[in-house]
C-alpha positions in Angstrom: 95.5 122.8 108.0 98.7 121.1 108.9 97.2 119.4 111.9 95.4 117.7 109.5 97.6 116.3 107.1 97.6 112.7 107.0 100.5 112.3 104.7 101.2 109.0 103.1 100.3 105.4 105.0 100.2 102.4 103.0 101.9 102.6 99.3 102.2 99.5 96.6 105.3 99.2 94.5 104.5 97.3 91.3 106.7 96.3 88.2 106.1 94.8 85.1 108.0 93.8 81.9 108.2 91.3 78.8 109.5 88.0 79.4 112.7 87.3 77.3 112.9 86.1 74.0 112.6 82.6 73.3 116.1 81.0 74.1 117.4 83.8 75.7 118.1 83.4 79.5 114.8 85.2 81.8 115.3 88.8 83.1 114.6 89.2 86.8 113.5 92.4 88.4 113.1 92.4 92.1 111.6 95.2 94.2 113.5 95.7 97.5 113.4 98.4 100.4 115.8 99.3 102.8 114.6 101.4 106.1 117.0 103.8 108.0 116.9 104.4 111.7 116.3 108.2 112.7 119.5 108.0 114.5 121.4 107.8 111.4 118.9 108.1 108.3 121.5 108.0 105.7 123.8 105.3 107.4 123.5 101.6 106.8 120.2 100.1 106.7 118.7 98.4 109.4 117.0 95.9 107.4 116.6 95.2 103.7 113.7 93.5 102.4 113.7 91.5 99.2 112.5 88.5 97.6 112.2 85.3 100.1 112.1 88.2 102.8 109.8 90.6 104.7 110.4 93.2 107.5 110.7 91.9 110.7 107.4 93.5 111.9 105.6 92.3 108.9 104.8 96.0 107.3 106.9 95.3 104.3 106.3 92.6 102.4 106.6 91.5 98.6 102.5 90.3 97.7 103.8 89.0 94.3 107.6 87.6 93.1 108.1 86.9 89.3 111.7 85.3 88.0 110.8 85.6 84.3 108.2 88.4 83.4 105.5 86.0 82.2 102.8 87.2 84.8 99.8 88.8 84.1 99.6 92.5 84.7 102.1 93.6 87.6 104.9 90.8 87.9 106.7 92.1 91.1 104.4 94.0 93.7 105.6 95.5 97.4 103.3 96.6 99.9 105.2 99.3 102.3 102.4 100.0 105.6 104.2 103.1 106.6 101.5 103.8 109.5 102.6 100.9 111.1 106.4 101.0 110.9 108.0 102.0 114.3 109.1 105.2 115.6 112.6 104.5 114.9 112.5 104.5 111.3 112.7 107.9 109.4 113.5 106.6 106.4 112.5 103.9 103.6 114.3 103.7 100.1 112.8 101.8 97.6 114.9 100.4 94.7 114.8 97.9 92.0 117.3 95.4 90.8 118.3 93.2 87.7 119.4 89.6 88.5 122.7 89.1 87.3 122.2 85.5 86.4 124.1 84.2 82.8 124.5 87.2 81.6 125.3 91.2 82.4 121.9 92.9 82.0 121.2 96.6 82.3 117.7 98.0 81.8 118.3 98.6 77.6 118.1 95.0 77.7 114.8 94.6 79.9 111.8 94.5 77.3 109.0 96.9 78.0 109.8 97.9 82.0 107.2 99.6 83.7 107.0 101.0 87.2 104.1 102.1 89.3 103.7 103.7 92.8 100.8 104.2 94.2 98.6 104.8 97.3 95.4 103.1 97.2 93.9 104.1 93.9 96.4 107.3 93.8 99.2 106.8 91.5 102.4 108.6 93.0 104.7 107.9 90.1 105.1 106.1 86.8 108.5 105.3 84.7 109.9 103.1 82.3 113.5 103.2 83.3 114.4 105.1 80.0 116.4 107.7 81.3 118.9 105.0 83.2 119.2 102.5 80.5 122.8 101.7 81.4 122.1 100.8 85.1 121.6 97.2 86.6 119.6 98.7 89.5 118.0 101.8 90.8 116.3 103.5 93.5 112.8 104.4 92.5 111.5 106.5 95.7 112.3 107.5 99.1 109.8 107.6 101.8 110.6 110.3 104.4 108.7 110.4 108.1 108.4 114.3 109.1 108.3 116.2 112.7 104.8 115.5 112.9 105.2 111.7 112.2 103.4 111.7 108.6 105.4 110.2 105.8 106.1 112.4 102.4 106.8 110.5 99.3 110.1 112.0 97.4 110.1 110.1 93.9 113.0 109.8 91.6 114.6 107.3 89.6 118.3 107.3 90.5 120.8 104.1 88.4 123.3 102.5 90.0 125.9 99.9 88.2 126.6 98.0 91.2 126.0 94.2 92.1 122.6 93.6 94.3 124.8 93.3 97.4 126.6 96.6 97.3 123.2 98.1 95.9 121.1 97.3 98.9 124.5 98.6 101.4 124.7 101.5 99.6 121.2 102.8 98.0 119.8 105.1 100.9 123.1 107.3 101.4 123.0 110.9 100.8 123.5 112.1 97.4 126.1 114.8 96.6 125.4 117.0 93.3 
């Protein structure tokens, strides 16, 4: 049966959160995705997709971007078309960043955050960031190309306390237990 395995082909990563209370600065969460070459799957990202950007080949893009959580439904949505991603890429790591503007924010100060990752109508993962309340950013999924060319989904929320630039540079490095 392994020859019939299709693997993950196209995923949607969606975030939502409630707006900040009146008089408070807005809360801005961003979905980011970093790609890694097969020749260096745990090194520096080949490229990072975030707000105001998309992948060079158009396979990773933001469908919706909110700066304050005031949208209806899912505020921030990113699509990753793995079935069209060039064979030189072996990994895609997806993360969430809390923009640090007028005040330092961690997930504990985000009101009702929610994450949903799905392929089509199949929900692959859901979370509320409750296990990483002190973090300013988190990796939320790893997508890995197997030897057969199919993609596997590896869920997991891992918190970081870095600024956005440092986070996007280090989010795909191997974790040591």
